[in-house]
C-alpha positions in Angstrom: 16.3 26.1 -28.7 17.0 25.6 -25.0 13.6 27.0 -24.1 11.9 24.6 -26.5 13.7 21.6 -25.0 12.8 22.8 -21.5 9.1 23.2 -22.4 9.1 19.8 -24.1 10.6 18.2 -20.9 7.9 19.8 -18.8 5.2 18.6 -21.1 6.7 15.1 -21.2 6.9 14.9 -17.4 3.4 16.2 -17.1 2.1 13.6 -19.5 4.0 10.8 -17.7 2.6 11.9 -14.4 -0.9 12.1 -15.8 -0.5 8.5 -17.2 0.6 7.3 -13.8 -2.3 8.9 -12.1 -4.7 7.4 -14.6 -3.2 3.9 -14.0 -3.7 4.3 -10.3 -7.3 5.4 -10.7 -8.0 2.6 -13.2 -6.6 -0.1 -11.0 -7.5 1.3 -7.5 -9.7 -1.6 -6.5 -7.0 -4.1 -7.4 -4.4 -2.1 -5.6 -6.5 -1.8 -2.4 -7.4 -5.5 -2.4 -3.7 -6.5 -2.8 -2.7 -4.1 0.0 -5.5 -5.4 2.3 -4.5 -9.0 1.5 -0.9 -8.3 2.3 -1.9 -6.6 5.5 -4.0 -9.5 6.6 -1.2 -12.0 5.8 1.3 -9.9 7.8 -1.2 -9.5 10.7 -1.9 -13.3 10.8 1.8 -14.1 10.7 2.7 -11.7 13.4 -0.1 -12.5 15.7 0.9 -16.1 16.3 4.6 -15.8 17.0 5.5 -12.2 18.0 2.8 -10.9 20.2 1.2 -13.3 22.7 -2.4 -12.7 23.5 -3.1 -10.4 26.5 -5.7 -12.8 27.7 -3.1 -15.6 28.2 -2.2 -14.1 31.6 -5.8 -14.6 32.8 -6.3 -18.1 31.5 -6.5 -19.6 35.0 -8.8 -16.9 36.4 -12.0 -18.7 35.3 -11.1 -21.9 37.0 
């Protein structure tokens, strides 16, 4: 009986993993667009306040 429970647990975990992989494959385009959108928002937010432009040092060079 213990062996049957162990086998059923393995089968159950395998099916759950397969379902998760299928969900990732099915919604891959939405996942990537959400990640890229989040990355762009973080990059835009961080560029204005945390890291000054490297060209600000040379602003008076053209004058």
